[in-house]
N, C-alpha and C positions, 0 to 999 in steps of 0.2 A: 372823395369826389373825383380825383385824378384817376384812381384805379377804375371807377365806374365808367369814366369817359373812355379809357383804353378798351374796356370790355365792349362798349357799344360800337366803337370804331372797328374792332376785330369782327364783331357780329355783322356789321354792315358790309365789310369787305368780303366776308365769307358768303353772305347771301348774294352779293353782286357776282361773285365768281360762279356760284351755282346757277344763277339765272343766265349768265353768259354762256356757260357750258351747255345748258339746256337749249339755248337759242341757236348755238352753233351746230349742235349734233342734229343731223337730219332725222326726222321722225321715221319710224318703221312703217312699212306699208300695212294698212289695216284691211285685212281680207274678210272681215265679218260682213255678212249681208245686211244692208239696211233698206235698199230699194226706195230711198227717199230722194226726192227731187233736189233737196238741198245738199246732198252728199256727193263729193267728188272722189270718194274712195272707189276702188275697183268694182265693188258690188253695190254702189249707190246708183241713183237714177238721174243724176244731173244732166248727162248727155241725152238720154232718151226723152226726158221732159222737154228740153229745148229742141230736140228733133221733131217733136209733135208740131211745132209751128211750121216746119218745112212740109210735113205730111198733110197738115190741114191749115193752109194759109188763110182761109176765109172763116175759120172757126174761132170762137171765143173759148180759150182754155182757162178754166178757173180752178185754182188749188183749194181743196176743201180740207180744213183742219178738224172739223167736228165729225161726229158719227153720222152715218147715213140716216138714222132715225131722227136726230136733231135737225138735220137739213131738210129732209123730205116732209117732216111734220109741219114746217112753217112755210115752205116754198113749194110751188108747183112748177113742173117742167114739161115741155113738149119738144119732141125731136131733139133729144139730148142723149149723149153717151156718158155713162158713169164708168170710170176706168179704175180698176183695182189691180195693183201689182204688189205682191208680197210673198214671202216663203210659205205662209199659211194664211188661210182666210176662214175664220170661224166667227161669223157674226152671231149675236144673241138673237133670240126669237123676235124681239121688237124690230131689230135691224133687218132681219131676214124678211119679215112681212113687208116692211117698207120697201126693200129692194124688189121683192116680187111684184108689189103693186106698181112700182115705178116702171118695171119692164112690161107688165101687163097692160099699161096704159099707152103703149106704143113707143117706148124709149128703148135704148140699147144699153146692155150691161156687159162690160168686158172684164173678165176675172182671169188673172194669171197667177196661180199659186200652186205650189207643190202638193199641198193638202187642203182640200175644201171640205169642211166638216160642219157639224151643227145642224140647226133647223133648216138652213138653206139647202144643204146637201141632201137632207131627207126629202125636202119638197121636190128637188130636181132629180131625185133618185140617182145620186152620184156617189161613187166610191173610188178613191184613188189608191194607188199602190206604187211600189218602186222596185227597181232591179238592184239586187245586192251587188256591192262593189267589193272585190277581194282586197285583202290587206296589202297586196303588192301593187295596187293601182295608184295612180296619181290623184290626189285630192285637190280641192279647190284652193286651199291655202298653200299648196306647193307649186301652184302655177306661176311660172316666170312671167312677169308683166309684159304683155305685148311682144312676146317672142314667137308667137305662133303655136299651133296645136297640131301634133302629129296624129296619124291614124292609130298608133300603138296605144296612146293614152287618151283617146277620145271616144265620145258617143255621137252618133250621127242622127240628126232629125231632118225632116223635109216635109213638104206639102204634097198632098195627094193629087191636087190639080196639076195636070201636065204643063199648063201654061206657067204656073208658079214654081214647079219643081226645078231645082238647079243641080241635082246630083248630090245634094246633102249639105248640111251645115254641121261643122264639127265643133264639139264643146268638150271641155274637160270632164272626165269621168266624175260622177258624183254631183254634177250641176244640173243635168237634164235627164235624170234617171227615173222620174215619176211619170206615171201614165194613168189613164182612166181604166180601172178594172171593171167598173160597172156604170152604165148610164142608160137613159131611156132612149133606145134606138128608134122608137116610133116617131119621135119628133126631133131627132138629131141628125146632123150631117157631119161626117168625118172630114176634117180639113187638114190635119197633120198627123204624122206617125213618126216613130223612131226606127232605128235599124233592126228592131225585132218585130216590126209591124204592129206595135202597140200604139193605141190612140193617145195623142197628147194635145190635140186641138180639135175642138168640134163646135158646131153651131147648133143651138137648141132654141126652138120657137117657144115662146111663152106669151099667151094672150095675143095682143097686137104688137108685142115687141119681141126682142131676141136677146138670148144670152150667148156670149162668145166666151167659151171656157177653154183655158189653156193651163198646162201643168209645168211649163218651163220658164218661170219668171227670171231665171238667170240670163236668159236670152235678151232681156230688156234692161240690161245693166251697162254701166260705163265700160267695163272691161271688154265685154263682147261686142259692144257697139263700135269700139275703136279697132277691132280686128276687121280688116277689109272684107274678108270672106263671110263674116257673120253679120255684118251690118244690114244686109238685105233681108234677113229673117224678120226683123221687126217691121221693116218697111212693107213687106208682103203680108205679114200677119195682120197688120192694122189696115191694109188696103181693103179688107172686107168691110170695114166699118163705113157707114155713110158719112158724108161731109156735113157735120152739124156740130153744135156746141158740145164741149167736153168738160166733164167734171173729173179732175185728177185728185184721187183720194190720197191724203197724207195722214189720215187717222189710223187706219189699219196698216201699220208699218213696223217692221222689226227694229228699225232704227229711229223710232218716233222721237222727236226732239222736245216734246212738251215736258216741262218741269213737273215732277211729281211731288213737290214740296208744298207746304201750306203757303209759301210766299211766291208761288208761281206767277201770280199776277204782277207782283212787284218786279220779278225777274223778266217778265215779258215786256215791260215798259222801259224804254231807254232812260228817261229822266229818273224814274224811281229806282232803277237798277244802279245808276251812278250815285244817287243819294244813299242807297243802302250800302254800297261799297265804301263811300266816304264815312258813313257812320261807323262801320266796322273798323276802318283804319283809325278813326279818332279814338275808339275804345281801346285798340291795341296801344296807341301812344299813351293814353291815360294809364294803362296797366304798367307800361314800362317806366314812366317817369313820375307818376303820382300815386301809383297803387301801393307803394310801400306803407306799412303801418306807421301811422304818426304817433310818436310817443309824447306824453306830457312831460313838461320840464321836471327833472328830478330835483327835489329840494335839497339844499345844502344843510347837512346835519353837523352841528358842532361836535368835535371829538370828545369822547368821554374823558372826564378829568381823572388824572392819576392820583388817587388818594393814598397810595402806598407810603409816600413820604410823610403825609400828614398823620397816617396811622402810626408809623414808626416814631415820629416826633411826640405824638400823644402818649404812646406806651413808654417812651424814654422818660418823659416828664413824670409819668406816674411812678415809675421805679425810683427816679431820682428824688421825688418829693417824699417817698416813703423811706428814703435812706437805705434802700436794699441794694447796697453796692455789690455785695457778694453775688447776688442773683444775676445782676447785670454782667459782672465780670465773667461768671461761669458760662452764660449764654454766648457772649462774644468769643470766649475762648473755644467753646464747642464749634462755633462756625469757623473759627480759624483752623482748628484741627481738621475739620471736614474739607476745608480748602486744600490743606497739605495732602490729604489722601487722594482727592479727586483730580487735582491739577498736577501733582508731582509724584503720585504713587508712593508716598512715604508712609511706611508702617510706624506707628507711634508706640513704643514699648512702655511698660510700666516704669522701668528703671532707665533713666537717660544718662548717658555717659558723654564725656567730652568728644570721644570719637563720633558718636551719633550726631552731636550738635554740628561737628565739622562737616559731616556728610550731608546734613540738611542744608547747611549754608552753601555748600558746593552745588547741590542740585537746584536750589531756589535762586542762587545768585545774590543772596542777601548776606549782610554781615553776620558773622557767628555770634557776636555780642548781642545783636538785636534778637536773634532767635532764642538765645539763652535767657535774655531779659524778659521776653514774653512768657516763657514757661515759669520763670521764678515769680513774676508778678501774679500769675494765675493761682499760685499756691497760697497767697495771703488770704486768710479766712475773714478778716475784717478790714478791708481796704478803706482808707480815708478818701475824702473828696479829691485831694491831690493825687492820691495813688490811683484812683479810678481814671482821672483825667490823663495821668501819665501812661497808664495801660492803653487807653484809647488812642493816644498819639502814636504809640509804638505800632499798633495794628495799622493805623493809617499810613505810617511811614513804610511799613512792610509792603503795602500795596502801591504806594505812590513813588517811592524813591529807593529802589532796591540796593543801591550801592552806598547809601548814606550811612555813616557810622555814628551819627549823633543820636544816642538813645536817651539822652537826658530829658 
């Protein structure tokens, strides 16, 4: 129990140190694009979303978490702008038809995406492309945060309207490289271009409404909004939109936060999320302290009785009752000789001499008279009861009292 307690203490201290280290180490900057209003990372849209309140102070700005089809199928809108900002915009056919009907009924749709594809692009006759960036160019994840952008590592975009043109807005290479390669020029008005005179912002009429199509979504992110020279691009790009209610899309996002697990509803509710976490914590505690396999009590088994002595006593009585003293004497003497060979390495010859008896007495530490008496007694062919008892006492004396010379 004490050893387990030390283990749990060491485990707790180790976990605490890891948590402390993770808490003290500043997190690395996340340069992945999310375009989400909830993200404060460089390419999130937290700043642009809140900037909308400044651009449209009298408009109701609503965040939409569901798909356009789910929203427009159950609600009707008038004089409303639906705003989409993401790296790609590829709505399915049902969503595309809903967006087209929404615009055709007199509403506005603003889409800023590097790639507009699918059924909607087919209906609007749109095709986007991009300019290749060489391997020695600076990419978006190499941009030092808020240190400015130089002409050497930037791409310039601007508006075609002389009133809005400012001499160009500079962005990191690889962030504003997309443009419209094909569009329906019969109902489109060019609003913005890049430094290669390629169209990246246009207005397209659709029914009674309008599509505002843009291929530089990175211009509507936290990083570029916090660069003083680039802040004006979003302000001027959205100045074309009428002052009316706005639907801010959070469904078509690269950094969409919706949980993709079967328990997403539980995770979306604060109370259920805490209950779920508490349940997991309880399970972990149970596994640590109560999860060990419980063993049933091991019954105490009595030791097996030693029947050897009883067997010897029985066999001895049998031989004694039969008066087979010679047989008993020879067996005990055989064991005695084996004892001499195994414990003292004594070779027993057929002819024993006084010298041999003396050497055995020296090696065993027993009296020479005792050794000689044992061998003499073993030669009797018909020992009496007293002779058998005397022979047995000599063997016991040999094992019990090596130095005793009483052989009587």
